[in-house]
C-alpha positions in Angstrom: -116.2 -47.3 -9.7 -114.3 -47.4 -6.3 -110.6 -47.0 -6.8 -109.9 -50.3 -4.9 -112.0 -52.4 -7.3 -109.2 -52.4 -10.0 -106.9 -54.0 -7.4 -109.1 -57.1 -7.7 -107.8 -59.2 -10.6 -109.9 -62.3 -9.8 -113.4 -62.8 -8.6 -114.6 -66.2 -7.2 -118.3 -66.6 -6.7 -120.1 -69.5 -5.0 -123.9 -69.5 -4.7 -125.3 -71.9 -2.1 -128.9 -73.0 -1.7 -132.0 -72.2 0.3 -131.2 -70.5 3.6 -132.4 -67.2 4.9 -130.2 -64.6 6.6 -131.8 -65.0 10.1 -131.8 -68.8 9.8 -128.0 -68.9 9.4 -126.5 -65.6 10.6 -129.2 -63.9 12.7 -127.2 -64.2 15.9 -123.9 -63.1 14.3 -123.7 -59.9 16.4 -125.3 -58.7 19.6 -125.0 -55.8 22.1 -121.8 -57.3 23.5 -120.3 -58.0 20.1 -121.1 -55.2 17.7 -119.9 -54.7 14.1 -116.8 -52.6 13.8 -117.8 -50.9 10.5 -121.0 -50.1 8.7 -121.2 -49.2 5.0 -122.6 -46.6 4.6 -121.4 -45.2 7.9 -124.7 -43.9 9.3 -125.0 -42.6 12.9 -126.7 -45.1 15.2 -126.5 -48.0 12.7 -127.2 -51.4 14.3 -127.0 -54.9 13.0 -130.4 -56.1 11.8 -130.3 -59.6 13.3 -132.1 -61.4 16.0 -132.7 -60.7 19.7 -133.8 -63.1 22.4 -137.5 -63.2 23.3 -138.5 -60.8 20.6 -139.8 -62.8 17.7 -142.5 -65.4 17.6 -144.5 -67.4 15.0 -148.2 -68.1 15.4 -150.1 -71.2 14.6 -153.9 -71.4 14.6 -155.3 -71.1 18.1 -152.0 -72.0 19.8 -150.0 -69.4 21.8 -147.2 -68.0 19.6 -144.0 -70.0 19.5 -140.8 -68.1 20.2 -137.8 -68.1 17.8 -135.1 -70.3 19.3 -131.4 -69.6 19.4 -130.0 -72.9 18.4 -131.4 -76.2 17.1 -132.5 -77.8 20.3 -130.2 -80.7 20.1 -131.0 -81.4 16.4 -127.5 -80.7 15.3 -127.0 -79.5 11.7 -130.1 -81.0 10.1 -132.7 -78.4 10.8 -135.2 -78.3 9.3 -135.4 -82.0 8.8 -138.1 -81.7 6.1 -137.6 -79.4 3.0 -139.8 -76.4 3.4 -141.8 -75.2 0.4 -140.3 -72.4 -1.6 -142.6 -71.9 -4.6 -144.1 -68.4 -5.2 -147.5 -69.1 -3.7 -145.9 -70.7 -0.6 -143.6 -67.7 -0.2 -146.6 -65.4 -0.3 -148.1 -67.4 2.5 -144.9 -67.3 4.5 -144.6 -63.5 4.1 -148.2 -62.4 4.3 -149.8 -65.3 6.1 -150.4 -65.4 9.8 -151.7 -68.2 12.0 -154.0 -68.8 9.0 -152.9 -69.2 5.4 -152.8 -66.3 2.9 -155.4 -67.0 0.2 -153.7 -68.4 -2.9 -155.9 -66.5 -5.3 -155.1 -63.2 -3.6 -152.2 -61.1 -5.1 -150.3 -59.2 -2.4 -150.1 -55.4 -2.6 -147.7 -53.0 -1.0 -150.5 -52.1 1.5 -150.8 -55.6 2.8 -149.1 -56.5 6.1 -145.9 -58.5 5.4 -145.3 -59.5 8.9 -143.3 -62.7 8.1 -145.7 -64.7 10.3 -146.8 -67.4 8.0 -143.7 -69.6 8.1 -144.7 -72.1 10.8 -148.2 -72.4 9.5 -146.9 -73.0 5.9 -144.3 -75.5 7.0 -146.5 -77.5 9.4 -148.8 -78.6 6.6 -146.1 -81.0 5.4 -144.4 -82.2 8.6 -145.0 -85.5 10.3 -144.9 -84.4 13.9 -145.3 -81.3 16.0 -141.6 -81.5 17.0 -140.6 -81.5 13.4 -142.9 -78.5 12.6 -141.2 -76.5 15.3 -137.9 -76.8 13.4 -139.1 -73.7 11.7 -138.5 -71.7 14.9 -134.9 -73.0 15.3 -131.9 -71.1 14.1 -128.2 -71.6 13.8 -125.5 -70.0 15.8 -121.7 -69.4 15.3 -121.0 -72.4 17.4 -123.0 -74.6 15.1 -121.8 -73.0 11.8 -118.3 -71.8 12.6 -117.1 -71.4 9.0 -119.6 -69.0 7.5 -120.0 -67.2 10.8 -116.3 -66.6 11.3 -115.9 -65.4 7.7 -118.8 -63.0 8.2 -117.1 -61.7 11.3 -113.7 -61.5 9.8 -114.7 -59.8 6.5 -118.0 -58.3 5.3 -121.6 -59.4 5.4 -124.7 -57.7 4.2 -127.8 -57.6 6.4 -129.9 -56.1 3.7 -129.3 -58.4 0.7 -132.5 -59.9 -0.7 -133.1 -62.8 -3.1 -134.2 -61.4 -6.4 -137.7 -63.0 -6.5 -140.0 -64.2 -3.7 -139.8 -67.8 -4.9 -137.5 -70.8 -5.4 -134.2 -71.7 -7.0 -134.4 -71.5 -10.8 -136.0 -68.0 -11.1 -133.5 -66.6 -8.5 -130.5 -68.2 -10.3 -131.9 -66.8 -13.5 -131.9 -63.3 -12.1 -128.2 -63.8 -11.2 -127.2 -65.2 -14.5 -129.6 -63.3 -16.8 -131.1 -60.4 -14.8 -134.6 -61.9 -15.5 -136.5 -65.1 -15.0 -138.5 -64.5 -18.2 -141.7 -64.3 -16.2 -141.3 -67.5 -14.4 -142.6 -67.3 -10.8 -141.5 -70.8 -9.8 -139.6 -73.8 -11.2 -141.4 -75.2 -14.2 -140.9 -78.8 -12.9 -140.3 -80.3 -9.5 -137.0 -81.7 -10.8 -135.8 -78.1 -11.5 -134.9 -79.3 -15.0 -135.6 -76.4 -17.4 -133.8 -73.9 -19.6 -133.8 -70.1 -19.9 -133.3 -69.0 -23.5 -131.7 -65.6 -23.0 -128.3 -63.9 -22.7 -126.4 -64.2 -19.5 -123.6 -62.3 -17.6 -121.2 -64.5 -19.5 -122.4 -63.2 -22.8 -121.7 -59.6 -21.8 -118.2 -60.1 -20.4 -115.4 -58.4 -22.5 -113.5 -60.8 -24.8 -110.4 -60.2 -22.7 -112.1 -61.5 -19.5 -111.3 -65.1 -18.9 -113.9 -67.2 -17.0 -114.7 -70.8 -16.0 -117.5 -72.6 -14.3 -116.3 -75.4 -12.0 -118.9 -78.0 -11.0 -119.4 -81.2 -8.9 -122.3 -82.8 -10.9 -123.5 -83.2 -14.4 -127.1 -82.1 -14.9 -129.7 -83.6 -14.5 -128.0 -85.4 -11.6 -129.7 -88.7 -12.1 -129.3 -88.9 -15.8 -126.3 -91.1 -16.6 -126.1 -89.6 -20.1 -125.9 -86.0 -18.8 -123.1 -84.0 -20.5 -123.4 -80.5 -19.0 -123.3 -78.9 -15.5 -126.5 -77.2 -14.1 -125.5 -73.7 -15.2 -124.5 -74.7 -18.8 -127.6 -76.8 -19.2 -130.1 -74.3 -17.6 -128.7 -71.2 -19.4 -127.8 -72.5 -22.8 -126.8 -69.1 -24.3 -123.6 -69.4 -22.3 -122.5 -71.9 -25.0 -122.4 -69.0 -27.5 -119.3 -67.6 -25.8 -117.9 -70.7 -24.1 -114.5 -72.1 -24.9 -113.5 -75.7 -24.8 -112.1 -75.4 -21.2 -114.9 -73.1 -19.8 -116.5 -75.9 -17.8 -114.3 -77.9 -15.4 -114.8 -80.3 -12.5 -114.3 -79.0 -9.0 -111.0 -80.9 -8.7 -109.6 -78.7 -11.4 -110.5 -75.6 -9.4 -108.3 -76.7 -6.4 -105.4 -77.4 -8.8 -105.9 -74.1 -10.6 -105.9 -72.1 -7.4 -102.8 -73.8 -6.1 -100.9 -73.2 -9.3 -102.2 -69.6 -9.8 -104.1 -70.5 -12.9 -107.5 -69.2 -12.0 -109.3 -67.3 -14.7 -110.5 -63.7 -14.1 -114.0 -64.7 -13.1 -114.8 -68.1 -11.5 -118.2 -69.5 -10.7 -118.5 -72.5 -8.4 -121.4 -75.0 -8.4 -121.7 -77.0 -5.2 -122.7 -80.6 -5.0 -126.5 -80.5 -5.3 -128.4 -81.8 -2.4 -132.1 -82.3 -2.4 -135.0 -84.3 -1.0 -138.3 -84.0 0.8 -136.8 -85.2 4.0 -133.9 -87.3 5.1 -135.5 -90.6 4.0 -135.7 -89.4 0.3 -132.6 -87.3 -0.2 -129.2 -86.8 -1.7 -126.6 -85.2 0.6 -124.9 -82.2 -1.0 -122.5 -79.5 0.1 -124.8 -76.7 -1.0 -126.5 -76.0 2.5 -129.8 -77.1 1.0 -132.4 -78.3 3.6 -133.3 -80.8 4.9 -129.7 -82.2 4.8 -126.8 -82.0 7.1 -124.9 -78.7 6.9 -121.5 -80.1 7.8 -120.5 -80.8 4.2 -121.5 -77.3 3.2 -119.3 -75.9 5.9 -116.5 -78.1 4.9 -116.8 -77.1 1.3 -116.8 -73.4 2.1 -113.8 -73.8 4.4 -111.9 -75.5 1.7 -112.8 -72.8 -0.8 -111.6 -70.0 1.5 -108.5 -71.8 2.8 -107.3 -72.8 -0.7 -107.6 -69.3 -1.9 -106.1 -67.8 1.3 -103.1 -70.0 1.0 -102.6 -69.3 -2.7 -100.5 -66.8 -4.6 -103.6 -65.0 -5.8 -105.0 -64.2 -2.3 -104.3 -60.4 -2.4 -105.9 -59.9 -5.8 -109.0 -62.1 -5.3 -112.5 -61.2 -4.1 -114.5 -64.2 -2.9 -118.3 -63.7 -3.0 -120.5 -66.1 -1.0 -124.2 -65.9 -1.4 -127.4 -68.0 -1.4 -129.9 -68.2 -4.2 -133.0 -68.0 -2.1 -134.3 -68.5 1.5 -135.8 -72.0 0.8 -138.8 -71.5 3.1 -136.7 -70.9 6.2 -137.7 -68.0 8.4 -136.5 -64.4 8.4 -137.9 -61.5 10.3 -137.4 -58.7 7.7 -140.1 -58.0 5.2 -138.8 -57.9 1.6 -139.2 -54.4 0.1 -141.4 -53.4 -2.9 -139.0 -51.2 -4.8 -137.7 -53.9 -7.1 -137.4 -52.8 -10.8 -139.2 -55.1 -13.1 -136.5 -56.4 -15.5 -138.7 -56.5 -18.6 -142.3 -56.7 -19.7 -142.8 -60.3 -18.6 -145.6 -61.0 -16.1 -145.9 -64.1 -13.9 -148.6 -66.6 -14.4 -150.5 -65.1 -11.4 -149.9 -61.6 -12.6 -146.8 -60.9 -10.5 -144.9 -58.0 -12.0 -141.5 -58.8 -10.4 -141.7 -55.5 -8.5 -140.8 -56.8 -5.1 -137.8 -58.7 -3.8 -137.5 -62.1 -2.2 -136.6 -62.9 1.4 -133.1 -61.9 2.8 -130.3 -64.3 2.2 -126.7 -64.3 3.5 -124.1 -62.6 1.3 -120.5 -62.3 2.3 -117.5 -60.5 0.7 -114.1 -61.9 1.5 -110.9 -60.0 0.6 -107.8 -58.7 2.3 -109.0 -55.2 1.1 -112.0 -55.4 3.4 -112.0 -54.4 7.1 -112.9 -57.1 9.7 -116.3 -56.7 11.2 -117.9 -55.0 8.3 -121.7 -54.9 7.7 -122.6 -53.4 4.3 -125.8 -52.1 2.8 -126.8 -50.5 -0.5 -125.8 -46.8 -0.9 -128.3 -46.3 -3.6 -129.8 -42.8 -3.6 -133.2 -44.2 -4.5 -133.1 -46.7 -1.6 -132.8 -49.8 -3.8 -131.3 -52.6 -1.8 -128.9 -55.3 -2.9 -130.2 -58.4 -4.7 -128.5 -60.9 -7.0 -128.4 -58.4 -10.0 -126.0 -56.3 -7.9 -123.5 -59.1 -8.6 -124.0 -58.8 -12.3 -123.7 -55.0 -12.1 -120.5 -55.0 -10.0 -118.8 -57.8 -12.0 -119.5 -56.1 -15.4 -118.3 -52.8 -14.0 -115.1 -54.5 -12.8 -114.6 -56.4 -16.1 -115.1 -53.3 -18.2 -113.3 -51.0 -15.8 -111.1 -49.4 -18.4 -113.6 -49.7 -21.2 -116.8 -48.4 -19.7 -119.4 -48.3 -22.4 -121.2 -45.3 -21.1 -118.7 -42.9 -19.5 -121.4 -40.7 -18.1 -122.4 -43.3 -15.6 -120.6 -44.8 -12.7 -121.6 -48.3 -13.8 -120.9 -50.1 -17.0 -123.8 -50.2 -19.4 -125.8 -53.4 -18.9 -128.7 -52.9 -21.3 -128.4 -56.5 -22.5 -129.7 -57.9 -19.2 -132.7 -55.8 -18.4 -133.7 -52.9 -16.3 -133.2 -54.6 -12.9 -129.5 -54.9 -13.6 -129.3 -51.3 -14.9 -130.9 -50.2 -11.6 -128.8 -52.4 -9.3 -126.5 -50.8 -6.7 -122.8 -51.8 -6.7 -120.9 -53.1 -3.7 -117.5 -51.9 -4.8 -117.3 -49.5 -1.9 -116.9 -52.4 0.6 -113.2 -52.6 -0.4 -112.1 -49.8 1.9 -108.6 -50.5 2.9 -105.6 -48.7 1.4 -103.4 -51.7 1.9 -104.1 -55.4 1.9 -104.5 -57.2 5.3 -101.7 -59.5 6.3 -103.5 -61.4 9.1 -104.5 -65.0 8.4 -108.0 -65.9 9.4 -108.3 -69.6 10.1 -111.7 -71.3 9.9 -112.5 -74.8 11.1 -115.5 -76.8 10.1 -118.1 -77.8 12.7 -116.8 -80.4 15.2 -118.7 -83.6 15.6 -121.5 -82.4 17.8 -122.5 -85.0 20.3 -126.2 -85.3 20.9 -128.2 -86.7 23.8 -129.3 -90.3 23.7 -132.1 -91.8 21.7 -134.6 -93.8 23.6 -137.2 -96.4 22.6 -140.0 -97.2 25.0 -142.3 -100.2 24.7 -145.5 -99.2 26.4 -147.5 -101.9 24.7 -148.7 -105.1 26.3 -146.6 -107.3 24.1 -143.0 -107.9 23.1 -141.8 -105.9 20.1 -138.9 -106.3 17.7 -137.0 -103.1 17.3 -134.4 -101.7 14.9 -132.1 -98.7 15.0 -130.3 -97.6 11.8 -128.3 -94.6 10.5 -127.0 -92.8 7.5 -123.8 -90.8 7.2 -124.7 -87.2 6.2 -127.9 -88.3 4.6 -126.3 -90.9 2.1 -128.8 -93.7 1.6 -129.7 -96.5 2.1 -130.2 -96.7 5.9 -127.6 -98.9 7.5 -129.0 -101.1 10.4 -127.0 -101.3 13.6 -126.8 -105.0 14.3 -126.1 -104.6 18.0 -129.2 -102.3 18.4 -131.6 -104.8 16.8 -133.6 -107.2 18.9 -136.6 -107.9 21.1 -137.9 -105.3 23.4 -140.1 -106.7 26.1 -143.2 -104.8 27.4 -142.4 -102.0 29.8 -138.8 -102.0 28.8 -136.7 -99.3 27.1 -133.6 -99.1 24.9 -131.3 -96.2 25.2 -128.6 -95.5 22.5 -125.8 -93.1 23.2 -125.3 -91.0 20.0 -122.2 -89.4 21.4 -120.2 -92.4 20.2 -120.8 -91.4 16.6 -120.3 -88.4 14.3 -122.6 -85.4 14.3 -123.2 -86.0 10.6 -125.0 -89.3 11.4 -128.8 -89.3 11.0 -130.7 -91.9 12.9 -133.8 -94.0 12.0 -136.1 -96.3 14.0 -138.3 -99.2 13.0 -140.2 -101.9 14.9 -142.7 -104.7 14.5 -145.3 -106.4 16.6 -146.7 -109.9 16.6 -150.0 -110.8 15.1 -149.8 -114.5 15.0 -150.7 -115.3 11.4 -149.2 -114.9 7.9 -152.2 -113.1 6.4 -151.1 -109.7 5.1 -154.1 -107.3 5.4 -154.5 -104.1 3.5 -152.0 -101.5 4.7 -149.9 -104.0 6.6 -146.2 -104.6 6.0 -144.7 -108.0 7.0 -141.4 -107.8 8.8 -139.1 -110.1 6.9 -137.1 -107.5 5.0 -134.9 -106.6 7.9 -134.0 -109.7 9.9 -136.0 -112.5 8.4 -138.6 -112.8 11.2 -141.5 -115.1 10.5 -144.4 -113.7 8.6 -146.4 -113.3 11.8 -144.8 -109.9 12.5 -146.0 -106.6 11.2 -144.0 -103.4 10.9 -145.2 -100.2 12.5 -144.3 -98.2 9.4 -143.6 -99.0 5.8 -140.1 -97.6 6.0 -137.6 -96.3 8.4 -138.6 -93.3 10.5 -136.1 -90.6 11.2 -135.5 -89.9 14.9 -133.5 -86.9 16.1 -130.7 -87.1 18.6 -132.7 -86.0 21.6 -136.0 -87.8 20.8 -137.7 -90.9 22.1 -139.9 -93.3 20.2 -142.9 -94.5 22.3 -144.8 -97.6 21.2 -148.4 -98.0 22.5 -151.1 -100.6 22.0 -154.8 -100.1 22.1 -156.6 -101.7 25.0 -158.6 -104.9 24.5 -162.3 -104.4 24.7 -165.1 -107.0 24.8 -168.6 -106.5 23.4 -171.5 -108.9 24.3 -174.5 -109.4 22.1 -177.3 -111.9 21.9 -179.4 -113.5 24.7 -180.1 -116.7 26.7 -182.6 -118.0 24.3 -182.4 -121.8 24.1 -183.3 -123.8 21.0 -181.9 -126.1 18.4 -180.2 -123.2 16.6 -178.7 -121.6 19.7 -175.0 -120.7 19.2 -172.2 -119.4 21.3 -169.7 -117.4 19.3 -166.3 -115.9 20.1 -165.0 -113.4 17.6 -161.5 -111.9 17.3 -161.5 -108.4 15.9 -158.3 -107.4 17.6 -154.9 -106.8 16.0 -153.4 -110.1 17.2 -154.0 -113.8 17.6 -156.0 -114.9 20.7 -156.4 -118.2 22.6 -159.9 -119.0 23.8 -161.3 -121.4 26.5 -165.0 -122.3 26.5 -165.9 -124.1 29.7 -169.3 -125.8 30.4 -171.0 -127.4 33.4 -173.7 -130.0 33.3 -177.3 -129.6 34.6 -176.0 -131.0 37.9 -173.5 -128.2 38.3 -170.6 -130.5 37.6 -167.7 -129.4 35.4 -168.2 -130.9 32.0 -165.0 -129.9 30.2 -163.9 -127.2 27.8 -163.3 -126.3 24.2 -160.1 -124.3 23.4 -157.9 -123.2 20.6 -156.3 -120.5 18.6 -158.4 -117.7 17.2 -156.7 -115.7 14.4 -157.5 -112.1 13.5 -160.9 -111.8 11.9 -161.9 -115.4 12.8 -164.8 -116.7 14.8 -165.3 -119.8 16.9 -168.8 -121.1 17.0 -170.2 -123.7 19.5 -173.7 -125.2 18.9 -175.1 -124.8 22.5 -178.5 -125.9 21.2 -177.4 -129.5 21.2 -176.8 -129.3 25.0 -179.4 -129.4 27.7 -181.0 -126.2 28.7 -179.6 -126.3 32.2 -176.0 -126.3 31.0 -174.0 -123.2 31.8 -170.9 -121.8 30.1 -167.9 -119.5 30.8 -165.4 -118.1 28.5 -161.7 -117.1 29.0 -159.5 -115.5 26.5 -155.7 -114.8 26.5 -153.2 -112.9 24.3 -149.5 -113.3 23.8 -147.2 -110.9 25.6 -143.8 -112.6 24.8 -142.3 -112.9 28.2 -142.8 -115.0 31.4 -142.7 -112.1 33.8 -146.0 -112.1 35.8 -147.0 -108.5 36.7 -149.4 -107.6 39.5 -152.9 -108.5 38.6 -152.0 -110.8 35.7 -153.3 -114.3 35.1 -151.0 -116.7 33.2 -152.6 -118.9 30.6 -150.3 -121.9 30.9 -152.8 -124.5 29.7 -151.5 -127.0 27.1 -151.4 -125.5 23.7 -149.9 -122.2 25.0 -146.9 -121.4 27.1 -146.4 -119.0 30.0 -146.0 -116.1 27.6 -149.8 -115.7 27.4 -152.0 -113.6 29.7 -155.7 -113.7 30.2 -157.7 -110.6 29.4 -159.9 -110.8 32.5 -159.4 -111.4 36.2 -161.5 -114.5 35.9 -163.6 -116.4 33.3 -166.8 -114.6 32.3 -170.2 -116.3 31.9 -171.7 -116.5 28.4 -175.2 -117.3 27.6 -176.7 -120.0 25.3 -177.2 -117.7 22.3 -174.6 -115.0 22.9 -171.6 -113.6 21.1 -168.5 -112.0 22.6 -166.3 -109.9 20.4 -162.8 -108.9 21.3 -161.9 -105.6 19.7 -160.2 -102.2 20.2 -161.9 -98.9 20.6 -160.2 -96.3 18.3 -156.8 -97.5 17.0 -157.0 -101.0 15.6 -153.3 -101.8 15.9 -150.3 -100.7 18.0 -149.1 -97.2 17.3 -145.9 -95.2 17.7 -145.1 -91.6 18.4 -141.7 -89.9 18.2 -141.4 -87.3 20.9 -138.9 -84.8 22.4 
């Protein structure tokens, strides 16, 4: 045990959620801003982060897509859809390429782990190409100033791996228990399950005080929940818990301020989750797809509260993430993981390789600024979450080491991975505590470029813009940004007037002219009370990023002619409407003498047909047909003909330059080729 470790009287640990090292801290250092200290101090050591124009991700037959420095105007909500993190998906991310890794193929140490499957895996579940490319975007120190500045000012590891190449519960189990009992993934999509085995808490000495401070009872949406996540998920903790072992996060702030912290503190963040920003709960745990501002604010408050407290000089703050959460990292996880026990995964996984790299920071006045640390294990075993167990138990038992022939305390109760785990006690290198005061500030309200909505259809639309604050639902409509949008017009909304934590949503409807709700249609009367003649483009709000545009398009009207000029008693002229909207028809006829004879006219709803028995007329009669549709405005554009006949107003336009002839026994059908209704795309 390093001689500085006994100077630490209190350890505070916070474990955040679902971000890889490169995704958050890959740009932390560069050639003009190098680390000041490496542990171990090896000649020629360099920071294992990102470099411009070096890394790409493939996707099918597309050219490779470069990894981007920054989030392309998307602020702190990248990725905007929660990537997959289950064991089989992680295999695909690590071993896949432009094509998926076969689910039934177990990776071996001879397979190429090029970290090239992330875009391909993520794109399966995204709703647009722009959203899929979030996988190529990364955060910078300007975007995440709190975690970045703490990493600069103290110590960060660029070779710290999650314990298992999978998702939250197995990785948190490795931290708490040194094993996941053979579970490769969460047993349920809600993450509600239990691990019936001993934990780090069960092995702490009796004289070591500890508490777990939490935001939420678990399960979060259960009003009868009585325990926090850690207590619920790892029930053997209750064997050693005291009546005050589990406290709300508000008690933590008070305990720090009054120097009442226990020896070992574990902090649970506010859990955030959701498939995307339309179905989500904003937390402060850094979990995608939600806004990272609250996570940065929570971390800033943790550090600042400890830094300003009487216990600062004797406290070690450990900041880590449970797993990568499907976000990209360029370093292949190594294969030299020690299986913790005899459990095998359901696919045969032996728990002999680590998961993807995650950020891990050590913050203490006994640590030099600008430190990058890595394992000093003689066998080359890197850090993973079991190193936290090994170091904390060594620290807790420092004067009562169970096995005095080893540097580390005996940890046989938590499996072979813990026994084999390297310690990070050597990071506390200073002979005296630092007196400087590092000040960290949460992200400022990043102002984004405007959002634009274009109406490229041939009819007036009704548009909506809404927002949420940091992902908290429901969507709040913006009254001033709701209204009619005429064809060819655009709406531009300046997002710089609002906070960076706002997420924006768009919705719109188009006129069909009837109250019949067809399969798949959604009547627009839930937002503003329009008549039942309007149909929404989408069932629900659609998220639009700060720099994006929504473009509404309508399919062109087509006309199809069938039948002939056969004259007889059963001859019939028919006009059919198979378009997406109500039409207005005019059927003109002339007598056998070529004189105008009059017209039939009227509304023609979607799916309806007008029939005229031409067989009752004389064979010499001739007919023409003219059809118009509603555009919603009185602006006459070049080449347009206005249908201002009685029964319609000047907001209708004819489909053709002039009436078209129609034969005695002919049918004209108005339809659309391809899309059967107006469509919308959200674009950069």
